C-alpha positions as CSV (number, residue, x, y, z in Angstrom):
1,M,132.7,-103.4,-92.3
2,K,130.8,-100.6,-94.2
3,I,131.1,-96.7,-93.6
4,E,127.8,-96.0,-91.8
5,K,126.5,-93.7,-88.8
6,N,128.9,-93.7,-85.7
7,K,131.7,-95.8,-87.1
8,V,135.1,-94.5,-86.9
9,V,136.2,-93.9,-90.4
10,S,140.0,-93.2,-91.7
11,L,140.3,-92.0,-95.4
12,S,143.2,-90.6,-97.3
13,Y,142.5,-88.2,-100.0
14,T,143.7,-85.3,-102.2
15,L,141.5,-82.1,-102.6
16,T,142.0,-80.2,-105.7
17,V,140.1,-76.9,-106.7
18,E,140.3,-76.0,-110.7
19,G,143.2,-78.4,-110.9
20,D,145.4,-77.3,-108.1
21,T,146.3,-79.5,-105.3
22,I,144.9,-77.8,-102.1
23,E,145.2,-80.7,-99.5
24,T,147.0,-84.0,-99.5
25,V,146.1,-86.6,-96.6
26,N,147.9,-89.9,-96.9
27,A,147.2,-93.3,-95.8
28,E,149.9,-93.3,-92.9
29,N,148.4,-90.2,-91.3
30,P,144.9,-90.5,-92.4
31,L,141.5,-88.1,-91.8
32,K,139.8,-89.8,-88.9
33,F,136.5,-89.0,-87.9
34,I,133.4,-90.5,-86.6
35,F,130.7,-90.7,-89.3
36,G,127.5,-89.1,-89.4
37,T,128.3,-86.8,-86.5
38,G,128.3,-83.4,-88.4
39,Y,132.4,-83.6,-88.6
40,L,132.5,-83.4,-92.6
41,L,130.3,-81.7,-95.0
42,P,127.1,-83.6,-95.5
43,K,127.6,-84.3,-99.4
44,F,131.2,-85.5,-98.9
45,E,129.6,-88.2,-96.0
46,E,126.8,-89.0,-98.8
47,N,129.5,-89.9,-101.2
48,V,131.5,-92.3,-98.8
49,L,128.6,-93.9,-97.3
50,N,128.6,-97.7,-97.5
51,K,131.9,-97.8,-98.6
52,V,134.4,-100.6,-97.2
53,V,138.2,-100.5,-96.7
54,G,140.2,-100.6,-100.0
55,D,137.2,-98.9,-101.8
56,T,138.1,-95.9,-103.5
57,F,136.5,-92.5,-104.3
58,D,136.3,-89.7,-106.8
59,F,133.7,-87.1,-106.7
60,T,133.1,-83.3,-107.2
61,L,131.2,-81.1,-104.7
62,S,129.5,-77.7,-106.1
63,A,130.1,-74.7,-104.3
64,K,126.6,-74.9,-102.8
65,E,127.3,-78.6,-101.6
66,G,130.7,-77.3,-99.8
67,Y,131.2,-74.2,-98.4
68,G,128.4,-72.3,-100.1
69,E,129.0,-69.2,-102.5
70,V,131.1,-66.4,-101.5
71,S,128.8,-63.9,-99.6
72,S,129.0,-60.3,-99.6
73,D,127.6,-60.0,-96.3
74,A,130.6,-61.7,-94.8
75,I,132.8,-58.9,-95.8
76,V,132.8,-56.3,-93.1
77,E,134.6,-53.2,-92.3
78,L,135.7,-52.9,-89.0
79,P,137.2,-49.9,-87.0
80,I,140.9,-50.1,-87.1
81,D,140.9,-49.2,-83.4
82,M,139.3,-52.4,-82.5
83,F,142.7,-54.0,-83.2
84,K,144.7,-52.2,-80.8
85,V,145.8,-53.4,-77.4
86,D,146.8,-50.9,-74.9
87,G,146.6,-48.3,-77.5
88,K,148.9,-49.9,-80.0
89,I,148.4,-52.3,-82.7
90,E,150.9,-55.3,-83.0
91,D,153.5,-55.1,-85.2
92,G,152.5,-57.3,-88.4
93,L,149.0,-58.2,-87.2
94,L,147.4,-56.1,-89.9
95,T,148.8,-57.3,-93.0
96,V,146.3,-58.2,-96.1
97,G,146.1,-62.1,-96.2
98,N,146.5,-62.7,-92.5
99,V,143.9,-64.7,-90.8
100,L,142.7,-63.5,-87.5
101,P,140.5,-65.4,-84.9
102,M,137.5,-62.8,-84.1
103,Q,134.5,-63.2,-82.0
104,D,131.0,-62.2,-82.9
105,S,128.7,-60.0,-80.4
106,D,127.3,-63.6,-79.5
107,G,130.4,-64.9,-78.5
108,N,130.8,-67.2,-81.4
109,R,134.5,-67.9,-82.8
110,L,135.1,-67.0,-86.2
111,Q,138.3,-66.8,-88.5
112,G,138.5,-63.8,-90.8
113,T,141.0,-62.8,-93.5
114,I,142.1,-59.3,-93.9
115,D,141.1,-58.2,-97.6
116,E,142.0,-54.5,-97.2
117,I,143.4,-51.9,-94.8
118,K,142.2,-48.2,-95.4
119,D,142.9,-45.2,-93.2
120,S,140.3,-46.1,-90.4
121,V,138.9,-49.5,-91.2
122,V,140.2,-53.1,-91.9
123,V,138.0,-54.9,-94.5
124,M,137.6,-58.3,-92.9
125,N,136.3,-61.4,-95.0
126,F,134.6,-64.0,-93.0
127,N,133.7,-66.3,-96.0
128,H,135.1,-69.8,-95.9
129,P,138.5,-69.9,-97.8
130,L,136.9,-72.3,-100.1
131,A,133.6,-70.5,-100.7
132,G,132.5,-70.5,-104.2
133,S,135.0,-73.1,-105.3
134,E,134.0,-76.7,-106.4
135,L,135.9,-79.2,-104.7
136,H,137.2,-82.4,-106.0
137,F,138.2,-85.3,-103.7
138,K,139.9,-88.3,-104.9
139,G,140.9,-90.8,-102.3
140,A,140.5,-94.2,-100.5
141,V,139.0,-95.9,-97.2
142,V,141.8,-96.8,-95.1
143,E,140.1,-98.1,-91.9
144,V,136.5,-98.6,-90.6
145,R,135.6,-99.6,-87.2
146,E,133.4,-99.5,-84.3
147,S,133.4,-96.4,-82.1
148,T,133.6,-96.8,-78.4
149,P,131.1,-95.3,-76.0
150,E,133.8,-92.8,-75.0
151,E,134.4,-91.6,-78.7
152,L,130.7,-91.2,-79.1
153,I,130.4,-89.0,-76.0
154,N,133.8,-87.1,-76.6
155,G,134.5,-87.5,-80.2
156,L,137.8,-88.8,-81.4
157,H,140.0,-85.8,-80.2
158,G,137.8,-84.6,-77.4
159,E,135.8,-82.2,-79.4
160,K,132.4,-83.3,-78.0
161,A,130.2,-83.0,-81.1
162,S,132.0,-80.4,-83.1
163,S,130.8,-79.5,-86.5
164,C,132.6,-78.5,-89.5
165,S,129.8,-78.7,-91.8
166,S,129.8,-74.8,-92.4
167,D,133.1,-73.9,-91.3
168,S,136.7,-74.3,-92.1
169,C,138.0,-77.5,-93.8
170,S,141.5,-77.2,-92.3
171,G,140.3,-76.2,-88.9
172,C,138.3,-79.1,-88.2
173,S,140.4,-82.1,-89.5
174,G,143.0,-81.0,-91.8
175,G,140.2,-82.2,-94.3
176,C,136.8,-81.5,-95.7
């Protein structure tokens, strides 16, 4: 059976950036997703389309095809007071490198990384951690099967049409 829209696909792969291994997903615990539903990066899906069990893949996505270039607009200074709860900032919360769940004015959930802490502001970076990076994927097709009507409605993990195409790799599937 070929990988095509609405098939449940299981993949093993290694993701490297500049020769460094970022993530390894093995065949015993593969990445599972419904193909063509926006779960993965569009160019990733394009590179595995029509493959069958046992096929391998080895491709590179440019930063633009992956998580985009680093955007200075996604780096913002937030007042340090907004991190206070009951007038206090939790010990260890404001540490450079910490990733914090945030929400924009429209209620959208975001992940921001603390880049810098100044006297009255915290510099948060809302770029994807792999923004600006060329992504190299090497792996194999582990399984391809028909999806059930329930999976098409609710997703494999009850995610109901969630999309990772512009968000975090790891936050979606431990993958891409």
